Structures are given as C-alpha cells and as structure tokens.
N, C-alpha and C positions, 0 to 999 in steps of 0.2 A: 722265925729265922730272920736274921739281919745280915745285910751285905755291907762290906766296907764301902766308904764313900767313893773311893777310886773305882771300885768294881761296879758300883751303880752307874757311874759315868760311862764306863765301857759298855754296859748293857744298853743304856739309853742310845748310845751312838750306833750300836749294832741294830737296834730296833728301828732307828730312824733311817738306816740304810736299807731296811727291808730284808735283812739277812738272817732273821731268826728261823726261817724255814730251811731245813737242811737240804742239800742237793743230793745226798745219797740216802736211800731209804734204810730204815732199820725197823724190823718187825716189832721190836720192843716198843718203840715209840708208836707204832701203829696201834698197839693194844692199850698203851698206857694213857694216851691222850683222852680217850672217851670210851668207856666200856660199852655204851649203847651205840655209838657211831664211831667205828675205829678210824683213826686218821694216821697217816704215815708221814714220817719226817722227810721223805724224799720228795714228796708232794703230799697228798693226803688221801686216805681211803675213806670214803663215806658210805660204802655199801658192803654188805656181806656177800661172799661168793655163793652162799647157800640159799640165796633168795629163791622162793618157790616160783616155778614157771619160767625161770631164766633160760634163754636159748643156749644150746650147747656151745655156740661160737663165743659166748661170753664167759664160759666156765674154763678154768685152767685145763689145758690139753683137751679142750672140747669135751670135758666131763669124763675123760678116760677112754676116748675113742682111739682106734689105731689111725696112723697117718692116712691109710686108704679110705677109711670111713670119714675122717675129717675132710679129706679132699672132696668127697661127694657133697658135703655140706656147703663148702665154698663154691664148688663147681670146678671141674678140671680145666675147662676152657678159661674161666676167670683167673684161676691160679697161674696158668701159663701166661696169660696176658699181663698179670702183675709182674711175674718174673722177667718177662721180655723187656720191661722198662729198665732193667739193670744189667750190668755186665755179667753177673753170675747170680745164682740163687743164694750163694753165701753173702754177697753184697746186699741183696734184697733183704735177707734175714737181718743183717746188721742194721739196715735202715729202719725196719719195722720195730726192732727192739729199742732203738734210740727213740723212736716216736712213742713207744709205750711208756718209757720213763718220763717223757714230756707230758703225756696225758696224766700220769700219776701226780706230777707236780701241779697240774691244773685241776686236781681233785675230780678226775673222771676215770674211775677204776674200770668201768665196763668197756669203754673205748680202749683203755690201756690193755685190758685182758685180750681183746680181739687182736690188737697189734702184736702182742707177745705170742698169741696162738699162731698168727701168720708167720712170725719169725721162726717159731718151732717147726711149722709145717714146711717152710722153705729150706730150713737147715736144722735137723734134729740134733746137730752137734754144736749148736750155738749156746754156750752156757748162760749168756745174758737173757735168753728166752726163758730158761728155767728160773733164773733169779727173779726176773720180773713177775712171773706167774707165782713164785713163792711169796713175793711181797703182796700181791693181790690176795692170795690165800691167807695171809696173816690176819685178814679181817675176820676170819672164822673164829668161833668160840674157843676152839682148841688149835694148837699149832701143828698138829700131826700132818695135815696136808702141806703146809708150808715147809716143814722139815723134809718131807718126801721130795718135793720139787727142788728145794735148795740142794739136797744131797745129789740129785741128778746133775745139777750145775757144777757142784763141787767135784764130782767124779771127772768132769770134762776140764775143769780149771782148778786143780788142787792148790795152786799158789795165788789164787785171786783173793786179795784181802777183803774185798767187799762181800763176796759170797761167804767167806769164812766168818766175817762179822755178823751177817744176817743169820747164818745157820747157827752160830754159837748163841746168839741172842734168842733164837727160837727154842733152843734146848733149855735156856734159862727160864723162858716163859713156861715151858712144860714142867720144869722142876718146881716152879712156884705153884703149879696146880697139883702135881702128883707127889712132890717131895722124894722122888727117886734119885738117889745119889749118883747113879750112872749118868743121868741127864745133866746134873750139875758138873760132874767131872768132864763130860764131853763138851759142854758149853764153854767151860773155862779153858780147856785145851785149845779149842778153836779160836777163842778170843785172844789168847796169848800168842798164838801163831799169827793171827791177823795183825796184831800190833808189832810183831817182829818183822813181818813182811813189809808193813807200811806204818811206821811210827806216827805218821800224820793222820791216821784213821781215828778221828776223834770219837766217833760213835763206838768203835771197838773198845777204846779206853773206858768210856763211861759204862758200857755193859760189862766189861771186865771188873770194874769197880762194884757193880751190882753183884756179880758172882762172888767176889771176895767178901762183900757184906754178908752174903748168905753163909759163908764159911766163918763168919765172925772175925775176919782179919781186917779190922777197922782201919788201922794205920796204913796198911797196904791199899785198902780201898780208897782212902783219901788221896794217896799218892797217884793212883790211877785217875781219879776225878780231876786232879789238877793237870795231869798230862793231857787229858782230853780237852780241858778248858784252854790250855795253852795252844793246842792245835786248832781249836775252833770254839769260841765262847758259846756259840749257838747250840753246841752239843750237850750242854749241861742238863742233867736230869735233876731238877730241883726237888722232886719227890725223894730221890735217893739222898740228896744233900740233907734234907730234913731228917730222914731215917738215920743217917750217919751222925748228925749232930746230937741225936738222942743217945748215942752210944759212946761217942768220943768227940771232943772239941776239934775243930779243924786245926791241924798243926801249923798251917800257914796263916791262920787268922783271917782268911778272906770271908768265911761264913761264920756268923756268930748267932 
C-alpha cells in the first residue's frame, strides 16, 4: 500500500505530536492491534479480563456480584469514606469513571477496571461505568461480555455517540467471528446512528467503513474511511485500507 506524499507528511506530523493514540476507546482497535495482547485505542489494554485467579474487584461488575455483595468486598465503611470526599455519590462515580479512562490510556486495565467498578457501585446509573467496563471486557476472546456491558450503558444513555460506536464495533467483531447477519445489521445501525449524532466521531466512521466492507459496498466504505480520516487522521484502520484496496482503488487517490 502506498500513501500520497502529502498524506505521508500529515502522518509524520501527527506521529511527531504523539497523537496517534486515540483518546476515545474502540473495542475494534482493542482486538485488532494484537490478538495475543489486546490493546485499546483509548489507551491500551494489555491483559485479558479472564485471567485465572484475578480478584473480583478487578473483574467487570466484580465478576457478576450484586451491589450488596460487591460492597462487602470493598468494605462498607471504606465505601462510605470514599463517598464522603465528594458532594454526592453521583459526583464520586463520575470522578472514578474519569480516572478509569485515564488508566486505560496509561495501559493499566486492572486499575481501570477497579475504578470503573467503584463508579458503578457508587452510581449504578452511570453509563460511563458500563462503557469503561465494556472496553476492559473487549480484551476477551469473544465480544459477548463487552456487548452485555455496553448495552447496559446504552440503555442509560441511548444518544451517547461513544457508547453507540463501541457497541456497534463490538457487534461487528462478533459478526467477523460468527457471520450472523443480525450482528452485522445491528452493528451498522448503531454506527450509522453514532455518526449522525456526532459527525466528528472518527472511530465510528472507520468502523462503519468496516461494516460496509463486509456488505461489499466498497465505494461507500471508502467514503466512510475518508470522513473518519478528515475528523481524525489517527483513526485510520490501515488493515481496512489494505483490504479495500484489494477490492476497489481509493476514489480520492490518497491510498494507492
């Protein structure tokens, strides 16, 4: 694959600025970067949530415990002390979800999972807690756990473009594994809605392009690639670009 000279210059400039790591996670990137050690485009995931012997506090939703059971693990007194540092449990939950995403960017998924679990325990209605845990779970071999968690977040925030993007991408990952057309249709619908809500959601455009590629709509896929590229050059999925070039030359001539 060859890039135009002008586009190579752009890529070098972005790399020099240290901006090739995306600020918003995408489960697709989490699995595409390395099948042996999943990394995440919002930070990176270097560990699987299914590691044997991992304590419950490091597993999404404490490994499936109820809030009461999870509170016993943290300690009721400690949880109250944590909440007392904030104006409300909702504010505390927002704080820990934000910290969770910071730890993901620092390639520390275990610490991130614990922060997201705290966010959930302090406010089970916080969609970012479920989104963060869904991203952590995207390191698993199959996307089922991620889909379940992201759907919980989606139910709480049905207009959140980032959740729609991550959830749609997760359905595309499952389609790539199972070839179930329902997963492809669901993924495409979510990604189209994500780009409609936020046209600057570059990852959603790239993943929409992947879904269109699966449908053999190559011209439409190229258009989505370039919309994502225009929103953020760091969103480019070069594997997808290579796949598309094998089917149809880039109509814009950027990739050759």
